[in-house]
N, C-alpha and C positions, 0 to 999 in steps of 0.2 A: 504494500500500500504506500501511497505517497505521503510525505510529511505534510501536516497542515500548517498554513501560515495564518496565525490569528491576527485579526485586524482590529484597530480602534481608531476613532476619530480624534485627532489632536492637531493643534496648530503649533508649529515649532518656529520660534523666533531666533534668528541669528543676527548678531550685530554685523553691519557691513565692515569689511576688513579695513584696518588702519594699522599700517606697519611701523609707524613711528613709536619710539620708546618714550617714556616719561618717568620722571622721578621728582619727589618733593623733598627738599633739603631743609633741615633746621640749621640755625646759625652755628658756625664754629666759634664765633665770639661777637660780642656787642659791647658798646661803651658810649659814654657821653662826654664831650669836651665841655667843661664848665668854666665860664669866663671868670678870671681873677685879675687883680690889678697889676701884678708883676710876677716875674719868675722867682722872686725871693720870698714871697708870702706862701702860706700854706696852700699847696695845690689840692684841687678837688677832683673827684671822679665818681663814677657809679658803675663799676665793672660788672657787678652782679645784679644790678637793678634794672629799672626800665630805661628807655631811650627818650631823651628830651631834645626838642628842636625848636628854633625860634627864640623869642625873648620873653622872659618873665617880666614882672612889673617892679623889680627891685630898684631900677634906676628911673622909674616913672617914664616920662617921655623925653628926658634929656639924653645927652650922649651916653651910650652904654659903656660901663666899665666892669660890671659884674653880672649882667642879666642875660647874655647871649648863651644859648645852648646849641651844640651841634652833635648829631648822632653819628655813630659808626656801626656798621654791620658787615660781616663777612661770612661766606659760605664755602665749604670745601667741595669745589666742583670736580677736581681731577680724581678724587677718590671715589666718586659716585657716578661719573659718566665715562664711558670707555674712551681711551685715547684714540684720536682720529675721527671721532664722531662729529657730525655737523649739527650745531645748535639751531633749531628751527622755531623755538618759541620760549619765552621767559615771562613769568609773572611773579612779582614780589608782593606779598600780602602782609600787612601789619595790623595790629589791633590797637585802635585809638581808645585808650583806657578811660578817658573822661569825656571826650567830645565837647570840649569847652573852647573858649577864646576865639569864636568866630570861624568863618570859612577862610582857610589859608591854603595857599599853594605850597606843596612840599616837593623838593627836587632831590634827585640822586645824581652824584658825580663820582666817577671812578677814582679811588684813592691811588696815588702814585708813591706813597710812602707806607711802610709797615707801621703798625701801632699795637699797643698792648691792652690786655684785659687782666686786671688784678682782682683782689678780693674785696675791694671797696663796695659798700652798699649803703644806700639811703632810700627810704620809701617816699621819695619826693624829689622835686627839681633842685633843691639846694645842694645835693651831693654830699659826699663824705670825704674825709681826709684820704688822699690818694694812697693806695697800697703799692707795694713793690710791683713793678711791671705794668702799672696802669698808664693809659694815655690820659694826658691832662691838657689844659689850655696851652701850656708852654712846652710840654715834653711828650715825645712819642712813646717812650718807655721810662716811667718814673723810677729812679733809683732811691729807694726810701732811706738807705744807709748814707748816701752821699748825693743829695739832690743836685748839687752843682755839676756832678758828673753825668747827669741824665742827658741823652740825646734830645735835641730840640727840634721843633718845627721851624721851617724857614721864617715864618712869621707867626705870632700868637694866634692860636685857633686854626692854623694851617693856611698856606698861601695857595690861591688858585693858580693853576698852571705849573706849580712846582710840587706842592704837597698833595694836591688833588687836581684832577683835570678841570680846566677852565670851561670845558664843554659839558653841558648838562646832558646826562644820559636819559633821564626820564623826569616827567613832572606830572603831578596829579593834584586835584583840588580836594582837600579834606574839609567837608562841610561840618558845621556845628549843629548837630541834631539834638544835642542834649541827652542822648541815650548812650550810656556807657558801653564799651566793648563793641563798637562798630568797626568793621574792617575797612581798610583803605588799600587799594591795589594799584600797582604800576604794571602795565603789560607792554610787551614788545610789539604788539599789534599797532599801538600808537606811538611807541618809543623805540625806534630801531636801534638806538644806541645801546640798549640793554643786551641785544643779541651780540653786538660787537664786544661788549665787556665780557660776557660769560664765555664766548668763544675764545677770547684771549686767555682767560683764566684756565680754560681747559688745555689749550695748546701750550701755554707757558705758565705753569703753576707757580713759578717763582715770582710772578708779577701780580699774584692774586692778593690784594690788600682790601678787597671789598669796596663798599660805597660809603661816602659821606652823605648824610641825610640833612638837608638844610631847609629851614622854615623861613618865616617872615622875620627878618632881623631889623626891620626899619622902624618898628614901633613896639612899645611895651605891651605886655599882656597879650601876646600872640602865640605863646608857647603851646606845643602839642606834646602829649605823652603817649608813647607807644610801648607795648609789651616788649621786654628784652629777652635775651636768650633763656633766662630761667623763669619766665612768666609761668604762673600756675593758675588753674581755673579760679574764677571765670575768665581771666586773661589768657591770651595765647601768645607764644613767641612768634617772631617773623617766620614766614615760610617762603621758600623760593621754589616754584614749580618750573622745571626745565623739561622741554620737549626736544628730542634729538633723533636724528637718523643714524643708524649704526654705520661704522665704516664698512665698506664692501671689500671682502677678500676674494680675489680671483685666482682660481687654480690654473697654473701654467704647466705644471709637470716638468719644469726645466731642471729639476734636481737629478733626473735620470733614474728615479725610483718612484714608487707609488705611495710613499709614506706621507700621511697627513702632517707628521711632526717634522718634516724637512722644510726649513724656511725657503729653500730654493724652489720649492713647488708653488710658491705664492707670489703674487705680483707686488705685495707690500714689502718694504724693507724692514718692517717692524717685527719680523719673526714669523710666528704662526698665529692663527686666529685665537683670540681670547674668548672670554665668556660672552654669550649672547651676540655672536657675530652674525653679519649678513654674508652669505657665501654664494659665490657663482662657480659652478663646476662645468668644465668642458670647454673653456675658452682657450685651451692649448691648441697647438697646431694639429695634434692627432685627432682623427675622426672618432676614435674610441679610446677610453682611458679607464684605468682602475685606480681608485682612491682607497688606500688602506688606512683605516683609523688607528690600527695597532691598539695601544691601550690609552689613546688620547681622551676618549669619552667627551667629545666636544659638546658645547651648549650653543645652539643656533637659533637666531631670531628670524631668519629668512634664508631660504635655500632655493637656488635657481639652477636648473639643469638647462644649459645653454643650447641654443639652436644648432642643429646639424651635428651634434656630438652625442655619442652613446657612452654613458658613464655607469660603471659598476662600483658602488660603495661596498666595501667589505672590511673585515677585521681578521687579521691573522694572529691576534693576541690569544693566549691560552684562555679557553672559555668564551671567546668572542668579545665583542665590544658593545658600546652603548652610544647612541646618538640622542641627545635630549633636545627637544624642541620647546623653546621658551621665549615668549614675547610679552611677558607680563600679563596684563588683563586683556591684551589684544590677541587675535589669532596669529599663529605663525604662518607666513605665506610660503608655500612650496609651489614654485612656478616651473612648469615643464614645457620646453619647446623642442623636444627631440623624441625619437622613437626608440624604445627598447632599453631605456635607462632602468637601473635596478638598485635598490637597497637590499642586499642579499640576506640570507637567513642566519648569517653569523652576527648580525647586528640587532640588538633590541632597541626599538624606537620608543623613548619615553616622552609622554605628553605632559609638560608642565604648563601648557596653554592649549586652547583649542587649535586644531590643525585645519588650515584652509588650503586646499589643493586646487590649482588652476592649471589644466592641461590644454594648451592652446589649440593645436590643429587636430583635425579628425584622425590623422595618422600618428599622432603623438601618444606616448604611453609611459607610465611609470609603474614598476612592480615593487611593492614592499613585501618582501618575503619573510622577514623576521617578525617577531612578536611586537605588537603595538600595545603599550601598557600605560596606565595612568601613572602620573608622577605624584605631585603634592596634593592633587584633588582630582575629581572626575572631570574628564575632558573628552570632547568628541571630534568628529571629522566632518567638514563641509567640502563638497566637491563642486567644481564649476569648469567651464570650458567645453571644447568639442571632443577632446580625446578620451583616453581610457586609463582608469586607475585600477590596478590589479592588486588585490589583497590575497595573500596565500599563506599567511602565518597563523599561528595559534594565538589570536588576539584576546586581550582581557580588558581593554579600556572600557569605561562604563558610561561615557557621555553619548549623546545622540549622534547618528550618522545621517547626513543630508546630501542628496544628489540633486543639485540645482540644475545641472546640465552635464552632458557627456555621459560616459558609460562607467559604471562601477561593476567590475568583474570579480566575483568571489570564487576562488579556485580551491578553497579548503572549507570543510564543514565547520571549522571554528573561526572562520574569517570574521564573522559577526559574532561577538561574544554574547553570552547569556544576558538577557534582559535589555540589551541596547535597543533603542528605537531607530527605525529606518524610515526616512521620508524621501520619496522620489518626486521631484517637481515636474513641471510641464515639459521641460527640456531634457529630463534625465532618463536614463535607461539602466535597469538592473539585470545582470546575468548572474545566476547562481549555478555554478558548474563545478562542483567538487569532483576531481578526477577519480576518486575512490568509489564513486557511486556506480553500481553495476548497471549495464545497459539493459533495456527491455524492448519489447516490440514497439512501444510508442515513444521511445527515448528521443527519436528524431523530431518529434512534434514539439512545438512551442505553443504556449497558451497566452493569448493576449487578452487584455481587459480594457475597458474604457471607464472614464470617471462615472459614467451613469450605470454601469453594469455591476452585477454582484461580484465579489472577490472570488476568484476561482481557486480550486485546489490544484496547484500546478504539478505537472510532471517535471522531471529534471533530465537534462538541463532546461531551465525555464527562462524565457525572455519576457519581461514585463515591458510592453511597448512604451515608447516615450510619451509622456503626458498621461499615462494611465493613472497616476496617483496625484494629479494636479489639484485635486480638491483637498489635499492635506491629510490623506490617510497615512497612518504610520503603521509599518509592518514590523512585527516582532518575530524574528526567525529563531527556530529551535536550534539548540546546539547539537553537534554530531548527527546531522541529518543523514539518514540512510535510506536505501531503497531495496525492497526485496521483491 
């Protein structure tokens, strides 16, 4: 008897692919430069407290000698974004703790000098006596034991063009809503200088001294208070959201071997691909190529099988290898523009993100012969394009499988794991053809269905015609299907 395919009505939503990476950073340090009258008086700072910008009312409306506040904030970009990545979007968000002192424009400029954060703390704009290592109005790093030996700013409070850039990287209006803990954001959408700054900090980490945050210094009682690095609920610390595209690593095969771990096989001079890399395979001169993972166990955010090249990914390491697909909360894009490429059965494919496979031409194909398994959570597969994806491993991933277009060919009874749901869209085709199934008199027949007809009990191999499940029917396939 034929195995039954039990059906259920279900709408399956997939997010549209977005291959950019993103990360949200908390500050590596913050501080406030608090104006004092000279270098010889007690220096003030607020290394562990909130950030103040603008002017308090300590000098009234006269010439300011003690009322100006300038904020400092820095983020460790290079340790959180891959080297060689392209920064595509930046947003800095701070928490206005009080929402007082009118609507004020707050600007960011890139720091050109390094500065310190010590243990000073005061819950207010007055500041506290500077601790060792603090940035102050006169000093970049305060030497508490010998103040006169402290390195100084070019001018008190920092000099534009020398201590910080004279070019404003970003500006935003902070309104006075009177409601505490309202957020203020600067975005690279309107402030392209932020992209330039963060890209420089990634490419040249030694130049990353963060931003100086400046408010209205022309009048008293304009100061704004933002949560600092150590802000706790209901306050929040500054957050820097960074969007970036991964550096692309192109396989050349020029090392004269098949090893993933040979730097000569890659177009980049930076060695071999690191974590969450974007990979292009098959751009070498050879029409066909073998790529041996050995024991590298790479983590990939995007994988392209290049046009007109047939690539076999394998692992000759004892016990085989592992390829982890990880693009954070976005699907991993596997793009295929060739025929006959294979990830063979020596490789376990781990899903730390959903997998989006696009197989371009009708003659293009990719075979995943090894097991596809969940990584940190349940993840599924979405297929698109005109070509064929062949699954022939003993798969155990638990997320849904969706065929939006093209052909999904299942050549093993365990290719669809227990309990996974399968949705075939209007442009999709499913072929379930385990080679171990015994032939019968009607095995050459295929059963088609339409969206309006009843779900058939198919013979095998079975072809479900394109568009047969366009109404959103989800199929649950049994494991280890057999025919007698």
